[in-house]
C-alpha positions, 0 to 999 in steps of 0.5 A: 365411438372415436367422439366419445373419445375425444370428449374424454381426451378434452376433459381430461386435458381441461382437468390437468391444466384446471389442475396445474393451475392451482397449484401454481396458485397455492405455491407461489409458482408465480416468483419463480425466476425466469434466469438465474442471476449470477455476480461477477466476482469484485476484487478486494479493495482497501484503504488509507486516509491519510492524515496530517502529523505535527501540523503539517496539512498534508492530507491524502489516499491511498486506494490498493486494489487486489489483482491477479498476481499482486496488488495494485496501489493508487497514493494521492497526496495534497498539500505537501512540499515540492519535491520526493516524499518517503513512503514506508508501511509501519506497524502499531497506529498513527498514535502509536507508530510502531518500527517499518514492516519488514516481515522479509527477514533481509539481512541488515546493511543489505542494499536493495530498490524500493517496492515500486522499483521491484520485480520478483527478479528484483526483489526488495530491500524490503517489504515495508519501503515503498519509494519515494512519491514526488510532488509538483510545486501546486503541492499535489503528487500521484504515485501507482504501480503494481506489486507482486509483494502485496496481497490484501489478507493471507499470507502474514509475510505479504499481508498489508492490512492493518499496516500503516502508510507513512509519509515522510519530509523529504526522499529516502535512499532505499539503500540500507536494511530498515532495521541497520540501526548498529550503523554510525549514520544510519542509526534510526532512519525514521528520526529527523537528524540535525546535524551542526555544520562541520568545523575542521581543526588546523591538523598536520597528517602524519607522513603516508596519508592517503590522499582526501579531502575536508568539508567546507568549513563553512557549510552545513550538513544536509539532512540524513536522507535515508529513511525520509526525515519527520514523519509528516502524514500517516494513515492505516490501510482498511479494507472496504466491506 
């Protein structure tokens, strides 16, 4: 009797194993993965290819990587003149330029610092006012920083996608709000303003005039620094898919 039970049990196991193999072959269970593969989350990355304006010869690339608490930025330019060059964010396109991107609503004339120097405790004059990039004698410059005031998508008040990064021929003081157009000496911080030689005509001072000095009559007033002078390079910030 035990032998008969053993034979029945053995037969039953054989039938079950055969049935399982048949079902697997019919349903393709051999293709079922042995482990689940998960992809690590990828940070958003945007790029702006900087091209010359008016034959300046400048080229470059700006890379923007989303990180915890903001955006990490690396700007590299080539074929520029040695010295400091102002950088701003604008709206519009490189062929149809709009104004500075300035969503923070800071009152006109407010002193401040550029984005590259700003922190949560010390906000910038405007989040479109990037800062100055230093270019060496070989014509290349690199600026890297992380800012909590920008994002790649999301809040329109921080989203830099679709904005223009603009390179200027000189540095910017970043001491005056870019919308303070009413100020006489800084009416348009984006114009390459030419100032004639100052000529001081002979004249007399009324009694009680406070002590003061006059400009050298043979000196030429240097280019106005706020705004950085003429535009020499431009690129639109686009997300890398």
